[in-house]
N, C-alpha and C positions, 0 to 999 in steps of 0.2 A: 686362844682362836686367838691372829697372827693379826696384825695391825694393817686398815686393810689403808694401801696408799692414799695422799692427798690428790685429787687433781682439782690444781688451781682451775678457778672458773676464766670458762671462756666459752662465747660464742657456736656455733656447728661448725664442722671444717670447711673450706671453700673450696666449692670442683674447680677446676682447670676451665676456664675461659678462654674458649681458641678464638672466638673473633678478635676477644683483644690482644693478644698474642699474636696474631696474625697481622694486624694494625702496625704494633710495635716495631717489629720483624720488615714490615713490608717497607715503615718509614726510615727505619738503620738501613736500610739494605740502600733506598734514593739518597739517601746521605750519603755514602760509602761511595755511589758510581756517579755521583757528583751531578744525581738529577735535580737536587736540591743541594742550593752551594752555602758557603761559609758566609753568611750573615745575612741570608736571603729570609726575608718576612715571611711566616707558617701562618695561613689562613684557614681557620676550622673549616671554615664551608669550604671552600678547594678544594685542603687535600679528603675532605668527606665524598664531592665529588668524581674526585679522581679515582678513589679507592672503592668506591658504591657502598661506603657503609654512610651510616649515621655519624651526627659529631663527636656525640658521647666517647664513642672507644678510643677515635680524632686525640679528648682532649686528656681522657686519661694515657694517652700513649705521651702526649706530649710530656703530661709529667714524669710520665717514668722516662723520658729522655732526658727531661732534663739534670733528674738525681744520678741520669747517670754518665750527662758530660755534655751529649749529642746536641744538646740544643739549651740557649739562654730562654729564661723568662724574663721581660722586663715591665716593671711595671705602667699602668697605663699603655702600654703598646705592644707589647703581645710575645708571644713567640718568635726564636732569629733562631737559624739552625747556627751552632756554634765556632766561631770561626779562630781555630788555634793557634796558641803563641808555640814561637820560636823556643820556650821552654819545654811548655808541655811537650813537646817534639821529640829532643833534646833528652827528656824523662826516661818518655816509653820506647824509644828507641836505643838507649842505650840498656834496657831488661831487656829488649828483643835478641840488639845483639850478646849479651851473656849468653842467654837461650839457645841463640843459632849457631852460636861459634861449639859453644856442647852437644851440639847435635850433629855439625860438621863432622867433629871427632872421633865420634861413634858411628855414623855413618861410613865412612873409611875402613872402619873396622871390621865390620860388619855386610855391609854388602856383596854383593853376588854380580858372577856376571847378567845375569839377565836384571837386578836393581839398576846398575847402571847404565843397563841400555835401553831403560823405562824413563833415569835422567837425560838421558839424549834425546829419547824422544819430548818429555817437557819443554827442553832447551828449546827443540825446535817450533812448538806452539808458540816459545814467547817470540821467536826472532820473524814466526809469521807476524803474528798479530803485529811486529814492529813496521813489518815491512807496509803492513797494509795504515800505517796510521793511528791501529784501534785502541785508544785507553782504555777503556773497560777492558779488554782479550789482554791486552797485555800485563794488567793488573791481578786480573785469574790467573794470568799464565805464573805470570812471578809465585802468586802465594802457591800454588799446584805444585809447585817445584822443590821449595821449600819446606811444604806440607810433606812432601814425600824424604824431603831426605832427612827432615827432624822423626821422620816412621822410623828411616831405615838406622838413624841412633839406637834402635832398641830401648830405649829408653821413656820406660812407661810415665815418671812423672815430668817429662818433656812433652810428650805426646799431651799429656795433659791440660800444662801450663800454656803453651805458645796458643792454644787458641783462644785462651782468653786476654791476649794481646793481639791478634790474627786481621778481626775486625776494624779497629781502628789503625793498624798499620793499611791495609788497603787506602784506608780514606785518606792519611798523608802521603799512600804512595799519588794517590790517581791526579795531582798537577804535576809530579815529575816524571812520571812513566814515560811517557816521550822524551823531552829533554836528557832526561837520566838515560834511556836505551841501552845506548849501543855501546855506554861504558860497563854498565849494569849488566847487560846478558855477555858482554865480554869475560867479565867477571866469573860470571856463572857457569862460562869453559871450564875456568883456572880450577876453580872448585869440584866439577864433576872431575874433570881430569886426574884430581890430585883422590877423591874418593877411590877413581879407578884401581889407580895404582897400589891403594891400600897406605894411604899417607896420613896418619890421622893430622899430626901434628902442622901439617903444611894446611891442608885440607883447614883446620885448626885457624890458622892464620892469616889463610885468605879471606875468610868466612868473617874474620876481623875487621881484616881490609875493608872489605865490601861492605860493610852493614854502618861504619865508618863512613866511608866518600858518601852512603844515602842519607846519612846522617849531616854529615855537613852541607850537602844539596838543597837539602832541602830547607838545612835550616836558612840558608843563603839565600834562596827562594821567599822566604817569609821572612827577612831583614828587606829583601828590594820591595817586597809588595808595600811593606812598612812605609817604604823612603819614597814611595808614589815611584816608582822605577818601570813598574811591573801591570 
């Protein structure tokens, strides 16, 4: 008789907890869109009232947000929205740059006229948000455009990796969405033009410059804030 596999002792499988996940996702989005600002003190009772839940899922969500780097837990002080550093920005955006340049290269190889038309539609959405001065709409339009370029690359690995950094990129981009906007969307137009004419190397180089410009702009802003100039 074959040996029965030994199963390590453990408790029952925990079922998904939709409320806890919903609270975690809601707080993450409030941080990303700037409703909860870097350095802001997070009071459990206030957050519970705002989201219409008890304090327990808020407490659990804050622990998870701390583990994920969205929140700082300070002994005897409480929870605070994490304030990204220039080094953190540079590290994340450098990774994003590698992924995005590959996406642009692939998109220029595979995009159809219909795909390019969709890129121009997303570009117009961004320009409209920029004209309205709506930072949240600019960030969402920026994310949608970059996501579509990744989709057009027809690279499943890139499509899996980029969402892992996308939410934090949106967070970093929020404070610079308007001041960086005119240059950023002009750079987007050049990238789309390269994709439209099927120029993979050109699209890759333009995306590399675009992501470098965004990184430099953000890091300068963080440095200025640290110096008390903003």
